[in-house]
matplotlib code that plots the C-alpha trace (Angstrom):
import matplotlib.pyplot as plt

x = [1.9, 3.8, 3.0, 5.1, 3.4, 3.1, 1.2, -2.6, -4.2, -7.2, -8.4, -11.3, -10.2, -11.0, -8.7, -9.1, -7.7, -7.3, -7.2, -5.8, -7.5, -7.1, -4.0, -3.8, -2.4, -2.4, -3.5, -4.4, -5.6, -8.3, -10.6, -14.0, -15.9, -13.7, -11.9, -8.6, -5.6, -3.9, -1.1, 0.0, 0.4, 2.7, 0.6, -2.3, -3.8, -7.5, -9.3, -12.8, -15.5, -16.1, -14.1, -17.2, -18.3, -21.3, -23.9, -24.4, -27.0, -24.9, -21.8, -23.7, -25.1, -21.7, -20.2, -22.9, -22.2, -18.5, -18.9, -21.2, -18.7, -15.9, -17.8, -18.4, -14.8, -13.5, -15.7, -14.2, -10.6, -11.2, -12.6, -9.5, -7.2, -5.7, -6.0]
y = [-13.2, -9.9, -7.7, -5.1, -1.8, -2.8, -6.0, -6.1, -8.6, -10.2, -12.9, -15.2, -15.3, -12.7, -10.4, -10.1, -6.9, -7.3, -4.2, -3.4, -0.2, 2.2, 0.4, -2.4, -5.4, -8.1, -8.5, -12.1, -13.7, -16.2, -18.7, -17.0, -20.3, -22.0, -19.1, -20.9, -18.5, -18.8, -16.2, -13.3, -10.0, -7.1, -4.7, -4.6, -1.9, -1.5, 0.5, 1.9, 0.3, 3.8, 7.0, 8.9, 9.1, 11.2, 10.7, 13.0, 15.2, 15.8, 16.5, 19.0, 20.8, 21.0, 22.5, 25.1, 26.0, 26.1, 28.4, 30.8, 30.9, 31.6, 34.5, 36.0, 35.6, 37.1, 40.2, 40.7, 40.1, 42.5, 45.2, 44.9, 45.0, 41.7, 40.3]
z = [-14.3, -14.7, -17.7, -19.4, -20.2, -23.9, -23.0, -22.6, -20.2, -21.6, -19.2, -18.7, -15.1, -12.5, -10.6, -6.8, -5.2, -1.5, 0.6, 4.0, 5.0, 2.1, 0.7, -1.8, 0.1, -2.6, -6.3, -7.4, -10.5, -9.6, -11.2, -10.9, -10.4, -7.9, -6.3, -6.8, -6.8, -10.1, -9.7, -7.6, -9.5, -8.7, -10.7, -13.2, -15.4, -15.1, -17.8, -17.7, -19.9, -21.5, -21.9, -20.9, -17.3, -18.1, -20.8, -23.8, -22.2, -19.1, -21.2, -23.4, -20.4, -18.8, -22.0, -22.0, -18.4, -19.0, -22.0, -20.0, -17.1, -19.6, -21.1, -17.7, -16.7, -20.0, -19.4, -16.0, -17.2, -20.1, -17.8, -15.6, -18.6, -17.8, -21.3]

ax = plt.figure().add_subplot(projection="3d")
ax.plot(x, y, z, "-o")
ax.set_aspect("equal")
plt.show()
């Protein structure tokens, strides 16, 4: 089953990605109960379950640290007349 970029794959089957070392050797659509190979795929788009890798608290803390670092960096750049 080949998909164009505008198509979205919604399956009740599973996708098996077979590796050879650190390279993808084969991508197959399989029946998750029997393991039967249903089709060979050339490529597949895999999306994360969430946009956010970190939770709210970690994100807020990271933003605070980034802002503090930015303020320090701006002070240095202003003192060196680079802004």
